[in-house]
Structure formats: structure tokens, C-alpha cells
Residue, then its C-alpha position, 0 to 999 in steps of 0.5 A: m193689065k195682063y199679069f204674066t206668069p213666069a212661063e208666059a212672061p215676055v223675053y226682052v233679047n238685046r245686048g245691053n244698053k251701053a249708054f247706060v252702063d258708060f253712065t254708071k261707070s262713075f261709081s265703082g261697085a263690086v256687088i251689083l243687083d240688075v232689076g229687070c235684067g233680061i237676058g243679061g245684056n247689062a252684065n255682059l257690058i259690065k263684066e267687059f271693063n269690070p270683070s270682078a263685079k258680082i251681078y246678081g239679077i231678078t226677072l219675072s220670065q224663066a227664059e230670062q233667069v236661064a239666059a242671065s243666069k250664064n253670067m250672073e252669080k244669081c238670078w231671081i224670078r219675082d214680080i217685084e210689084t206683088q210680091t215680097l223680096d225675101i229673096l234677097k234676105g242676107y244680101s246687100f248690093d253696092m249699086i242697084l240698077f233699073c234699066h228701062v223696068l220702072e215704066h212698067f210698074r203702077n207704082p214705080r217709086e214704091c217698087l224702087l223704095k223696095f229695095l232701099p234696105f238692100l242698098r248698102p249705106e254708101g251705095a247708088i241707085f241707077v235708073a233709065v227710063p225713056n222719055v217720051l217727049f223726045w223729039r221723034q215722038r214729038w213729031q209723032f204726036c204733031l200728025g196725031k198719032f199715039d199708037y201702042t207698039d210692041g217695044g220703045t217708048l209707047d211699048c204697050r206694056h208700059l204703065r208710067f211715062f217720063t220726061f226729063p223735068t218730072v221723072e226726078t219729081q216723080l221717083f225722088p222727091q226731095r222730101g224722100p230717102l234719095r238724093v239725085k246726085k247726077k241726071e243725065a239724058s242719052g238720045t240723038v240729034p236728027l241730022w238725018i242726011l248729014r249723018r249718013y253721007i257727010f259728018p264722020e261718026k265722031l262728029s255725029e256722035k259729039i253733037d248728040r251729046l251736046g244736044s242731050r246735053a243742052a236740050p235733054n228734054l228734047f234730044g234725050s230719048q233716054i234719062f239717066i239717074e244716079a241717087m244715093r241715100g241722104g233725102a229726109 
């Protein structure tokens, strides 16, 4: 595996993960840490409904740090898998976000637990990871294709793969210090021509929600978890 310097680290440019940010709205945290914050897309979305939120970020990329700092209180550069978190000394957070970042680590649960000392007693950790058994990915497997790409579920930088049943056991085992409060999937049902030409957008979205709820490991492209202190 190649280890990047801050100057070499890839830049993830997007407008944030709206479905994930919507999932976090049930918890009204005022001080937020976005781990693997990219260019600050999630921070921008959070500010839209919670303008008073104080959002901090951590990234490996210098370019991302410059971009994200424009909409954050502070953004640090850190390799959280190999370096200490001394930069966070004196800070505590209501919410700590891991949006499509844990799959990039060799030991994702260990990386997640490193942040536990900085989570306030009543705080929450929110995680989003891709589902490797999403229907579109299953179809590719059935065709005999397992090709790494520059993005998406089989991103060549992903070291771990999760499914709706296994993500909880891998990241939040029952005897751990965190308990899962809520788990959901977000994705799409393959409506194809019906979505494009026949069904109104709101109906398609409703079917997607119902499908992701009824069969999350099939129709959910990404998995969301809210976890709090309370394990053994």
C-alpha cells in the first residue's frame, strides 16, 4: 500500500453526502469533528440547517485542508492510522463523523476508538460506509467482474469492505465501549425506465426509501450508523 505525504494525498471533491447529513439531524450536536473531511462538503450541508454549529475537520491532504478551512473553525492534517491525536488535546465534541473514511484503514475499529477520549459523555459517533453487496455491485460480481476503480465501492484505496449485517460486528461489537443506537441504509431500487420516463421523482424516491428499509443489504448503497457510549 502506498502512503501519501500531505502534499501527495488525493483530493476528494464533492458537495458532501446529503443522505448522511440528513441521518445525523436527529442528534443536535453543536461542536462537530469531521474525520476525513475532504474539502468540507459535509460542513457546508450542516451549516445550511445548523448555522451556529462549530465544525472541525481532519484530513491527510494539504489541498483539502486549505479548502475545508474556509468553512470550519479549524482543520488539521493528520494520518490518524499512524500518528497520535495530540492535536486534539483540550478539545471535546458532541458529534464525531466518519463519512466514507473507515474503509480506507487496515484497522478501522482501532482508528475509530482512538477518537473516543474526545467524545463528550452524551455525544454520538456517526459512520457511513459503502455496502459491497449493493445490487449494482452484485450484478458486476455475477458477470465475473471485480475491478478496482478510482472511486466508488471498489475504490482502489479501500482496504476493508462492509455489508449491512457485518458492519456492526466489525466496528461495534457487543462487548465494546460503544453501542449502536440506529442503523440504516440509503440507496436505490432498480427502476430503470420507470424512474426516467414514467414515475414522478417523489415516487421514485419513496420507493428507494422503502426498498432500502425492507432489504438494506440489497438496495442500500451506503450504510449509516449512530453509536453512543454504553458498551461493556
